[in-house]
C-alpha positions, 0 to 999 in steps of 0.5 A: 024751536019757535022761540029760536025762529022768533029770536033769529028773525028779530036779530036779523030784521030789527022788527019790534015784538009788537009788529011780529007774528010767526007760525010754523006749519008742516007742508009737503016737500013738493011745496017747498024749494031749496037751492032753486029746486023743488024738494023731494019727499022725506025718504026719497033721495 
């Protein structure tokens, strides 16, 4: 998945490989927004 994120980001921005760093970190849904709204916890719909 990280390779796919890397490739997509480079394709959309054109940034050089030596200028890019990507990391993924799991966070609580309440710390993220989607379509302008705070996300609900997994299993809470």
